[in-house]
CHARMM internal coordinates of N, CA and C (Angstrom, degrees):
IC EDIT
DIST 1 N 1 CA 1.4469
DIST 1 CA 1 C 1.5184
ANGL 1 N 1 CA 1 C 108.25
DIST 1 C 2 N 1.2831
ANGL 1 CA 1 C 2 N 116.32
DIHE 1 N 1 CA 1 C 2 N 123.59
DIST 2 N 2 CA 1.4597
ANGL 1 C 2 N 2 CA 121.24
DIHE 1 CA 1 C 2 N 2 CA 176.21
DIST 2 CA 2 C 1.5319
ANGL 2 N 2 CA 2 C 110.14
DIHE 1 C 2 N 2 CA 2 C -82.19
DIST 2 C 3 N 1.3190
ANGL 2 CA 2 C 3 N 117.24
DIHE 2 N 2 CA 2 C 3 N 128.82
DIST 3 N 3 CA 1.4455
ANGL 2 C 3 N 3 CA 120.52
DIHE 2 CA 2 C 3 N 3 CA 178.65
DIST 3 CA 3 C 1.5242
ANGL 3 N 3 CA 3 C 109.35
DIHE 2 C 3 N 3 CA 3 C -83.10
DIST 3 C 4 N 1.3132
ANGL 3 CA 3 C 4 N 114.27
DIHE 3 N 3 CA 3 C 4 N 131.52
DIST 4 N 4 CA 1.4855
ANGL 3 C 4 N 4 CA 118.64
DIHE 3 CA 3 C 4 N 4 CA 176.06
DIST 4 CA 4 C 1.5285
ANGL 4 N 4 CA 4 C 109.02
DIHE 3 C 4 N 4 CA 4 C -90.64
DIST 4 C 5 N 1.3104
ANGL 4 CA 4 C 5 N 116.47
DIHE 4 N 4 CA 4 C 5 N 166.37
DIST 5 N 5 CA 1.4422
ANGL 4 C 5 N 5 CA 121.40
DIHE 4 CA 4 C 5 N 5 CA -179.99
DIST 5 CA 5 C 1.5310
ANGL 5 N 5 CA 5 C 108.45
DIHE 4 C 5 N 5 CA 5 C -62.29
DIST 5 C 6 N 1.2960
ANGL 5 CA 5 C 6 N 118.69
DIHE 5 N 5 CA 5 C 6 N -38.62
DIST 6 N 6 CA 1.4769
ANGL 5 C 6 N 6 CA 122.62
DIHE 5 CA 5 C 6 N 6 CA 179.86
DIST 6 CA 6 C 1.5220
ANGL 6 N 6 CA 6 C 111.43
DIHE 5 C 6 N 6 CA 6 C -64.74
DIST 6 C 7 N 1.3287
ANGL 6 CA 6 C 7 N 117.94
DIHE 6 N 6 CA 6 C 7 N -40.08
DIST 7 N 7 CA 1.4646
ANGL 6 C 7 N 7 CA 121.29
DIHE 6 CA 6 C 7 N 7 CA 179.57
DIST 7 CA 7 C 1.5233
ANGL 7 N 7 CA 7 C 110.05
DIHE 6 C 7 N 7 CA 7 C -67.23
DIST 7 C 8 N 1.2987
ANGL 7 CA 7 C 8 N 117.95
DIHE 7 N 7 CA 7 C 8 N -37.82
DIST 8 N 8 CA 1.4815
ANGL 7 C 8 N 8 CA 120.95
DIHE 7 CA 7 C 8 N 8 CA 179.80
DIST 8 CA 8 C 1.5163
ANGL 8 N 8 CA 8 C 109.50
DIHE 7 C 8 N 8 CA 8 C -70.40
DIST 8 C 9 N 1.2979
ANGL 8 CA 8 C 9 N 119.55
DIHE 8 N 8 CA 8 C 9 N -38.74
DIST 9 N 9 CA 1.4703
ANGL 8 C 9 N 9 CA 122.25
DIHE 8 CA 8 C 9 N 9 CA 178.85
DIST 9 CA 9 C 1.5307
ANGL 9 N 9 CA 9 C 110.73
DIHE 8 C 9 N 9 CA 9 C -67.24
DIST 9 C 10 N 1.3086
ANGL 9 CA 9 C 10 N 119.56
DIHE 9 N 9 CA 9 C 10 N -30.75
DIST 10 N 10 CA 1.4509
ANGL 9 C 10 N 10 CA 122.53
DIHE 9 CA 9 C 10 N 10 CA -178.22
DIST 10 CA 10 C 1.5183
ANGL 10 N 10 CA 10 C 112.16
DIHE 9 C 10 N 10 CA 10 C -82.74
DIST 10 C 11 N 1.2925
ANGL 10 CA 10 C 11 N 119.42
DIHE 10 N 10 CA 10 C 11 N -7.25
DIST 11 N 11 CA 1.4812
ANGL 10 C 11 N 11 CA 122.64
DIHE 10 CA 10 C 11 N 11 CA 177.70
DIST 11 CA 11 C 1.5235
ANGL 11 N 11 CA 11 C 108.94
DIHE 10 C 11 N 11 CA 11 C -70.50
DIST 11 C 12 N 1.2975
ANGL 11 CA 11 C 12 N 115.51
DIHE 11 N 11 CA 11 C 12 N 110.93
DIST 12 N 12 CA 1.4819
ANGL 11 C 12 N 12 CA 120.98
DIHE 11 CA 11 C 12 N 12 CA -175.18
DIST 12 CA 12 C 1.5469
ANGL 12 N 12 CA 12 C 110.26
DIHE 11 C 12 N 12 CA 12 C -115.52
DIST 12 C 13 N 1.3227
ANGL 12 CA 12 C 13 N 114.58
DIHE 12 N 12 CA 12 C 13 N 166.78
DIST 13 N 13 CA 1.4578
ANGL 12 C 13 N 13 CA 120.90
DIHE 12 CA 12 C 13 N 13 CA 178.56
DIST 13 CA 13 C 1.5332
ANGL 13 N 13 CA 13 C 109.27
DIHE 12 C 13 N 13 CA 13 C -69.36
DIST 13 C 14 N 1.3236
ANGL 13 CA 13 C 14 N 115.87
DIHE 13 N 13 CA 13 C 14 N 137.77
DIST 14 N 14 CA 1.4607
ANGL 13 C 14 N 14 CA 120.09
DIHE 13 CA 13 C 14 N 14 CA 178.39
DIST 14 CA 14 C 1.5388
ANGL 14 N 14 CA 14 C 111.75
DIHE 13 C 14 N 14 CA 14 C -120.71
DIST 14 C 15 N 1.3163
ANGL 14 CA 14 C 15 N 118.41
DIHE 14 N 14 CA 14 C 15 N 4.45
DIST 15 N 15 CA 1.4352
ANGL 14 C 15 N 15 CA 122.50
DIHE 14 CA 14 C 15 N 15 CA -176.40
DIST 15 CA 15 C 1.5311
ANGL 15 N 15 CA 15 C 112.26
DIHE 14 C 15 N 15 CA 15 C 94.92
DIST 15 C 16 N 1.3181
ANGL 15 CA 15 C 16 N 116.03
DIHE 15 N 15 CA 15 C 16 N -14.92
DIST 16 N 16 CA 1.4527
ANGL 15 C 16 N 16 CA 122.61
DIHE 15 CA 15 C 16 N 16 CA 174.98
DIST 16 CA 16 C 1.5357
ANGL 16 N 16 CA 16 C 109.25
DIHE 15 C 16 N 16 CA 16 C -129.84
DIST 16 C 17 N 1.3043
ANGL 16 CA 16 C 17 N 114.82
DIHE 16 N 16 CA 16 C 17 N 147.92
DIST 17 N 17 CA 1.4687
ANGL 16 C 17 N 17 CA 119.27
DIHE 16 CA 16 C 17 N 17 CA 176.09
DIST 17 CA 17 C 1.5272
ANGL 17 N 17 CA 17 C 109.61
DIHE 16 C 17 N 17 CA 17 C -74.45
DIST 17 C 18 N 1.3146
ANGL 17 CA 17 C 18 N 117.26
DIHE 17 N 17 CA 17 C 18 N 141.19
DIST 18 N 18 CA 1.4740
ANGL 17 C 18 N 18 CA 120.37
DIHE 17 CA 17 C 18 N 18 CA 178.67
DIST 18 CA 18 C 1.5229
ANGL 18 N 18 CA 18 C 108.96
DIHE 17 C 18 N 18 CA 18 C -146.17
DIST 18 C 19 N 1.3165
ANGL 18 CA 18 C 19 N 116.02
DIHE 18 N 18 CA 18 C 19 N 166.95
DIST 19 N 19 CA 1.4504
ANGL 18 C 19 N 19 CA 124.02
DIHE 18 CA 18 C 19 N 19 CA -176.85
DIST 19 CA 19 C 1.5163
ANGL 19 N 19 CA 19 C 110.78
DIHE 18 C 19 N 19 CA 19 C -123.31
DIST 19 C 20 N 1.3169
ANGL 19 CA 19 C 20 N 116.37
DIHE 19 N 19 CA 19 C 20 N 135.12
DIST 20 N 20 CA 1.4781
ANGL 19 C 20 N 20 CA 122.11
DIHE 19 CA 19 C 20 N 20 CA 170.67
DIST 20 CA 20 C 1.4904
ANGL 20 N 20 CA 20 C 106.65
DIHE 19 C 20 N 20 CA 20 C -103.39
DIST 20 C 21 N 1.3159
ANGL 20 CA 20 C 21 N 115.69
DIHE 20 N 20 CA 20 C 21 N 116.44
DIST 21 N 21 CA 1.4629
ANGL 20 C 21 N 21 CA 121.12
DIHE 20 CA 20 C 21 N 21 CA -176.03
DIST 21 CA 21 C 1.5205
ANGL 21 N 21 CA 21 C 112.64
DIHE 20 C 21 N 21 CA 21 C -76.48
DIST 21 C 22 N 1.2913
ANGL 21 CA 21 C 22 N 116.52
DIHE 21 N 21 CA 21 C 22 N 142.02
DIST 22 N 22 CA 1.4341
ANGL 21 C 22 N 22 CA 123.73
DIHE 21 CA 21 C 22 N 22 CA 175.58
DIST 22 CA 22 C 1.5187
ANGL 22 N 22 CA 22 C 106.31
DIHE 21 C 22 N 22 CA 22 C -117.12
DIST 22 C 23 N 1.2953
ANGL 22 CA 22 C 23 N 119.73
DIHE 22 N 22 CA 22 C 23 N -169.02
DIST 23 N 23 CA 1.4591
ANGL 22 C 23 N 23 CA 121.94
DIHE 22 CA 22 C 23 N 23 CA -179.29
DIST 23 CA 23 C 1.5360
ANGL 23 N 23 CA 23 C 110.41
DIHE 22 C 23 N 23 CA 23 C -91.50
DIST 23 C 24 N 1.3276
ANGL 23 CA 23 C 24 N 115.00
DIHE 23 N 23 CA 23 C 24 N 153.56
DIST 24 N 24 CA 1.4634
ANGL 23 C 24 N 24 CA 123.70
DIHE 23 CA 23 C 24 N 24 CA 173.09
DIST 24 CA 24 C 1.5182
ANGL 24 N 24 CA 24 C 115.11
DIHE 23 C 24 N 24 CA 24 C 55.61
DIST 24 C 25 N 1.3321
ANGL 24 CA 24 C 25 N 118.06
DIHE 24 N 24 CA 24 C 25 N 37.49
DIST 25 N 25 CA 1.4283
ANGL 24 C 25 N 25 CA 122.19
DIHE 24 CA 24 C 25 N 25 CA 173.75
DIST 25 CA 25 C 1.5256
ANGL 25 N 25 CA 25 C 115.81
DIHE 24 C 25 N 25 CA 25 C 93.38
DIST 25 C 26 N 1.3036
ANGL 25 CA 25 C 26 N 117.46
DIHE 25 N 25 CA 25 C 26 N -9.93
DIST 26 N 26 CA 1.4747
ANGL 25 C 26 N 26 CA 119.46
DIHE 25 CA 25 C 26 N 26 CA 179.37
DIST 26 CA 26 C 1.5191
ANGL 26 N 26 CA 26 C 109.73
DIHE 25 C 26 N 26 CA 26 C -82.68
DIST 26 C 27 N 1.3386
ANGL 26 CA 26 C 27 N 116.13
DIHE 26 N 26 CA 26 C 27 N 134.89
DIST 27 N 27 CA 1.4657
ANGL 26 C 27 N 27 CA 119.45
DIHE 26 CA 26 C 27 N 27 CA -179.22
DIST 27 CA 27 C 1.4905
ANGL 27 N 27 CA 27 C 110.35
DIHE 26 C 27 N 27 CA 27 C -145.52
DIST 27 C 28 N 1.3265
ANGL 27 CA 27 C 28 N 115.37
DIHE 27 N 27 CA 27 C 28 N 156.59
DIST 28 N 28 CA 1.4607
ANGL 27 C 28 N 28 CA 122.04
DIHE 27 CA 27 C 28 N 28 CA 178.64
DIST 28 CA 28 C 1.5190
ANGL 28 N 28 CA 28 C 106.48
DIHE 27 C 28 N 28 CA 28 C -112.19
DIST 28 C 29 N 1.3532
ANGL 28 CA 28 C 29 N 116.84
DIHE 28 N 28 CA 28 C 29 N 120.18
DIST 29 N 29 CA 1.4508
ANGL 28 C 29 N 29 CA 122.12
DIHE 28 CA 28 C 29 N 29 CA -179.49
DIST 29 CA 29 C 1.5396
ANGL 29 N 29 CA 29 C 107.38
DIHE 28 C 29 N 29 CA 29 C -98.67
DIST 29 C 30 N 1.3179
ANGL 29 CA 29 C 30 N 115.60
DIHE 29 N 29 CA 29 C 30 N 130.82
DIST 30 N 30 CA 1.4703
ANGL 29 C 30 N 30 CA 122.82
DIHE 29 CA 29 C 30 N 30 CA 177.31
DIST 30 CA 30 C 1.5027
ANGL 30 N 30 CA 30 C 107.45
DIHE 29 C 30 N 30 CA 30 C -110.78
DIST 30 C 31 N 1.3290
ANGL 30 CA 30 C 31 N 116.84
DIHE 30 N 30 CA 30 C 31 N 119.24
DIST 31 N 31 CA 1.4836
ANGL 30 C 31 N 31 CA 120.44
DIHE 30 CA 30 C 31 N 31 CA -176.78
DIST 31 CA 31 C 1.4944
ANGL 31 N 31 CA 31 C 111.31
DIHE 30 C 31 N 31 CA 31 C -79.49
DIST 31 C 32 N 1.3185
ANGL 31 CA 31 C 32 N 117.43
DIHE 31 N 31 CA 31 C 32 N 175.19
DIST 32 N 32 CA 1.4518
ANGL 31 C 32 N 32 CA 124.37
DIHE 31 CA 31 C 32 N 32 CA 179.35
DIST 32 CA 32 C 1.5268
ANGL 32 N 32 CA 32 C 111.22
DIHE 31 C 32 N 32 CA 32 C -61.27
DIST 32 C 33 N 1.3377
ANGL 32 CA 32 C 33 N 117.09
DIHE 32 N 32 CA 32 C 33 N -32.37
DIST 33 N 33 CA 1.4566
ANGL 32 C 33 N 33 CA 122.29
DIHE 32 CA 32 C 33 N 33 CA -179.65
DIST 33 CA 33 C 1.5228
ANGL 33 N 33 CA 33 C 112.51
DIHE 32 C 33 N 33 CA 33 C -84.77
DIST 33 C 34 N 1.3316
ANGL 33 CA 33 C 34 N 118.17
DIHE 33 N 33 CA 33 C 34 N -12.92
DIST 34 N 34 CA 1.4490
ANGL 33 C 34 N 34 CA 121.56
DIHE 33 CA 33 C 34 N 34 CA 178.52
DIST 34 CA 34 C 1.5222
ANGL 34 N 34 CA 34 C 114.28
DIHE 33 C 34 N 34 CA 34 C 105.82
DIST 34 C 35 N 1.3250
ANGL 34 CA 34 C 35 N 119.35
DIHE 34 N 34 CA 34 C 35 N -1.29
DIST 35 N 35 CA 1.4589
ANGL 34 C 35 N 35 CA 119.60
DIHE 34 CA 34 C 35 N 35 CA 177.40
DIST 35 CA 35 C 1.5333
ANGL 35 N 35 CA 35 C 109.80
DIHE 34 C 35 N 35 CA 35 C -71.68
DIST 35 C 36 N 1.3026
ANGL 35 CA 35 C 36 N 116.46
DIHE 35 N 35 CA 35 C 36 N 146.40
DIST 36 N 36 CA 1.4824
ANGL 35 C 36 N 36 CA 122.82
DIHE 35 CA 35 C 36 N 36 CA -176.34
DIST 36 CA 36 C 1.5098
ANGL 36 N 36 CA 36 C 110.26
DIHE 35 C 36 N 36 CA 36 C -118.49
DIST 36 C 37 N 1.3548
ANGL 36 CA 36 C 37 N 115.09
DIHE 36 N 36 CA 36 C 37 N 135.37
DIST 37 N 37 CA 1.4547
ANGL 36 C 37 N 37 CA 118.33
DIHE 36 CA 36 C 37 N 37 CA 179.55
DIST 37 CA 37 C 1.5307
ANGL 37 N 37 CA 37 C 108.69
DIHE 36 C 37 N 37 CA 37 C -143.05
DIST 37 C 38 N 1.3267
ANGL 37 CA 37 C 38 N 114.55
DIHE 37 N 37 CA 37 C 38 N 148.65
DIST 38 N 38 CA 1.4821
ANGL 37 C 38 N 38 CA 121.58
DIHE 37 CA 37 C 38 N 38 CA -178.73
DIST 38 CA 38 C 1.5277
ANGL 38 N 38 CA 38 C 107.91
DIHE 37 C 38 N 38 CA 38 C -94.15
DIST 38 C 39 N 1.3462
ANGL 38 CA 38 C 39 N 115.11
DIHE 38 N 38 CA 38 C 39 N 137.21
DIST 39 N 39 CA 1.4544
ANGL 38 C 39 N 39 CA 122.93
DIHE 38 CA 38 C 39 N 39 CA 176.42
DIST 39 CA 39 C 1.5179
ANGL 39 N 39 CA 39 C 108.99
DIHE 38 C 39 N 39 CA 39 C -132.93
DIST 39 C 40 N 1.3226
ANGL 39 CA 39 C 40 N 116.00
DIHE 39 N 39 CA 39 C 40 N 150.87
DIST 40 N 40 CA 1.4686
ANGL 39 C 40 N 40 CA 121.96
DIHE 39 CA 39 C 40 N 40 CA 176.37
DIST 40 CA 40 C 1.5144
ANGL 40 N 40 CA 40 C 109.01
DIHE 39 C 40 N 40 CA 40 C -121.90
DIST 40 C 41 N 1.3242
ANGL 40 CA 40 C 41 N 117.24
DIHE 40 N 40 CA 40 C 41 N 124.89
DIST 41 N 41 CA 1.4886
ANGL 40 C 41 N 41 CA 121.72
DIHE 40 CA 40 C 41 N 41 CA 179.73
DIST 41 CA 41 C 1.5246
ANGL 41 N 41 CA 41 C 108.34
DIHE 40 C 41 N 41 CA 41 C -102.98
DIST 41 C 42 N 1.3308
ANGL 41 CA 41 C 42 N 116.25
DIHE 41 N 41 CA 41 C 42 N 135.54
DIST 42 N 42 CA 1.4447
ANGL 41 C 42 N 42 CA 122.01
DIHE 41 CA 41 C 42 N 42 CA -178.47
DIST 42 CA 42 C 1.5214
ANGL 42 N 42 CA 42 C 109.18
DIHE 41 C 42 N 42 CA 42 C -151.39
DIST 42 C 43 N 1.3077
ANGL 42 CA 42 C 43 N 116.60
DIHE 42 N 42 CA 42 C 43 N 165.87
DIST 43 N 43 CA 1.4781
ANGL 42 C 43 N 43 CA 121.32
DIHE 42 CA 42 C 43 N 43 CA 177.04
DIST 43 CA 43 C 1.5411
ANGL 43 N 43 CA 43 C 108.48
DIHE 42 C 43 N 43 CA 43 C -111.39
DIST 43 C 44 N 1.3421
ANGL 43 CA 43 C 44 N 113.22
DIHE 43 N 43 CA 43 C 44 N 138.02
DIST 44 N 44 CA 1.4730
ANGL 43 C 44 N 44 CA 121.46
DIHE 43 CA 43 C 44 N 44 CA 178.65
DIST 44 CA 44 C 1.5143
ANGL 44 N 44 CA 44 C 107.59
DIHE 43 C 44 N 44 CA 44 C -141.22
DIST 44 C 45 N 1.3265
ANGL 44 CA 44 C 45 N 115.54
DIHE 44 N 44 CA 44 C 45 N 122.44
DIST 45 N 45 CA 1.4532
ANGL 44 C 45 N 45 CA 122.83
DIHE 44 CA 44 C 45 N 45 CA -179.52
DIST 45 CA 45 C 1.5191
ANGL 45 N 45 CA 45 C 112.63
DIHE 44 C 45 N 45 CA 45 C 54.33
DIST 45 C 46 N 1.3192
ANGL 45 CA 45 C 46 N 116.67
DIHE 45 N 45 CA 45 C 46 N 38.48
DIST 46 N 46 CA 1.4687
ANGL 45 C 46 N 46 CA 122.64
DIHE 45 CA 45 C 46 N 46 CA 176.21
DIST 46 CA 46 C 1.5472
ANGL 46 N 46 CA 46 C 113.63
DIHE 45 C 46 N 46 CA 46 C 81.03
DIST 46 C 47 N 1.3146
ANGL 46 CA 46 C 47 N 117.76
DIHE 46 N 46 CA 46 C 47 N 4.61
DIST 47 N 47 CA 1.4755
ANGL 46 C 47 N 47 CA 120.17
DIHE 46 CA 46 C 47 N 47 CA 179.34
DIST 47 CA 47 C 1.5121
ANGL 47 N 47 CA 47 C 109.39
DIHE 46 C 47 N 47 CA 47 C -118.44
DIST 47 C 48 N 1.3427
ANGL 47 CA 47 C 48 N 114.53
DIHE 47 N 47 CA 47 C 48 N 142.18
DIST 48 N 48 CA 1.4580
ANGL 47 C 48 N 48 CA 119.51
DIHE 47 CA 47 C 48 N 48 CA 178.47
DIST 48 CA 48 C 1.4978
ANGL 48 N 48 CA 48 C 109.56
DIHE 47 C 48 N 48 CA 48 C -81.01
DIST 48 C 49 N 1.3444
ANGL 48 CA 48 C 49 N 116.53
DIHE 48 N 48 CA 48 C 49 N 131.48
DIST 49 N 49 CA 1.4648
ANGL 48 C 49 N 49 CA 122.25
DIHE 48 CA 48 C 49 N 49 CA -177.86
DIST 49 CA 49 C 1.5436
ANGL 49 N 49 CA 49 C 105.78
DIHE 48 C 49 N 49 CA 49 C -122.66
DIST 49 C 50 N 1.3315
ANGL 49 CA 49 C 50 N 114.41
DIHE 49 N 49 CA 49 C 50 N 164.98
DIST 50 N 50 CA 1.4754
ANGL 49 C 50 N 50 CA 122.09
DIHE 49 CA 49 C 50 N 50 CA 179.66
DIST 50 CA 50 C 1.5086
ANGL 50 N 50 CA 50 C 107.79
DIHE 49 C 50 N 50 CA 50 C -140.34
DIST 50 C 51 N 1.3066
ANGL 50 CA 50 C 51 N 118.09
DIHE 50 N 50 CA 50 C 51 N 126.98
DIST 51 N 51 CA 1.4481
ANGL 50 C 51 N 51 CA 125.19
DIHE 50 CA 50 C 51 N 51 CA -178.79
DIST 51 CA 51 C 1.5309
ANGL 51 N 51 CA 51 C 110.56
DIHE 50 C 51 N 51 CA 51 C -113.03
DIST 51 C 52 N 1.2935
ANGL 51 CA 51 C 52 N 115.95
DIHE 51 N 51 CA 51 C 52 N 129.66
DIST 52 N 52 CA 1.4749
ANGL 51 C 52 N 52 CA 122.21
DIHE 51 CA 51 C 52 N 52 CA 175.82
DIST 52 CA 52 C 1.5037
ANGL 52 N 52 CA 52 C 109.73
DIHE 51 C 52 N 52 CA 52 C -80.32
DIST 52 C 53 N 1.3362
ANGL 52 CA 52 C 53 N 117.11
DIHE 52 N 52 CA 52 C 53 N 128.45
DIST 53 N 53 CA 1.4630
ANGL 52 C 53 N 53 CA 119.91
DIHE 52 CA 52 C 53 N 53 CA -177.54
DIST 53 CA 53 C 1.5293
ANGL 53 N 53 CA 53 C 113.60
DIHE 52 C 53 N 53 CA 53 C -107.53
DIST 53 C 54 N 1.3199
ANGL 53 CA 53 C 54 N 117.78
DIHE 53 N 53 CA 53 C 54 N -24.00
DIST 54 N 54 CA 1.4635
ANGL 53 C 54 N 54 CA 120.38
DIHE 53 CA 53 C 54 N 54 CA 178.74
DIST 54 CA 54 C 1.5006
ANGL 54 N 54 CA 54 C 111.42
DIHE 53 C 54 N 54 CA 54 C 147.91
DIST 54 C 55 N 1.3140
ANGL 54 CA 54 C 55 N 115.70
DIHE 54 N 54 CA 54 C 55 N 175.50
DIST 55 N 55 CA 1.4633
ANGL 54 C 55 N 55 CA 122.28
DIHE 54 CA 54 C 55 N 55 CA -179.39
DIST 55 CA 55 C 1.5181
ANGL 55 N 55 CA 55 C 110.07
DIHE 54 C 55 N 55 CA 55 C -97.17
DIST 55 C 56 N 1.3358
ANGL 55 CA 55 C 56 N 113.44
DIHE 55 N 55 CA 55 C 56 N 163.34
DIST 56 N 56 CA 1.4590
ANGL 55 C 56 N 56 CA 120.24
DIHE 55 CA 55 C 56 N 56 CA 176.54
DIST 56 CA 56 C 1.4968
ANGL 56 N 56 CA 56 C 107.64
DIHE 55 C 56 N 56 CA 56 C -113.39
DIST 56 C 57 N 1.2517
ANGL 56 CA 56 C 57 N 120.33
DIHE 56 N 56 CA 56 C 57 N 134.88
DIST 57 N 57 CA 1.4628
ANGL 56 C 57 N 57 CA 132.79
DIHE 56 CA 56 C 57 N 57 CA 1.08
DIST 57 CA 57 C 1.5040
ANGL 57 N 57 CA 57 C 111.60
DIHE 56 C 57 N 57 CA 57 C -82.04
END
COOR INIT
IC SEED 1 N 1 CA 1 C
IC BUILD
């Protein structure tokens, strides 16, 4: 599912941190306070890794 700009803007704090999944390992993490950040999940040498890409907007 491709996240649109409108869907990302509507992601609000719910009291718990949650993730909106994107395609090919890209995801948007929404913190408990409502801040949004992009992360990329990938595998390297048989271990799952996660790279921080930046905040939104």
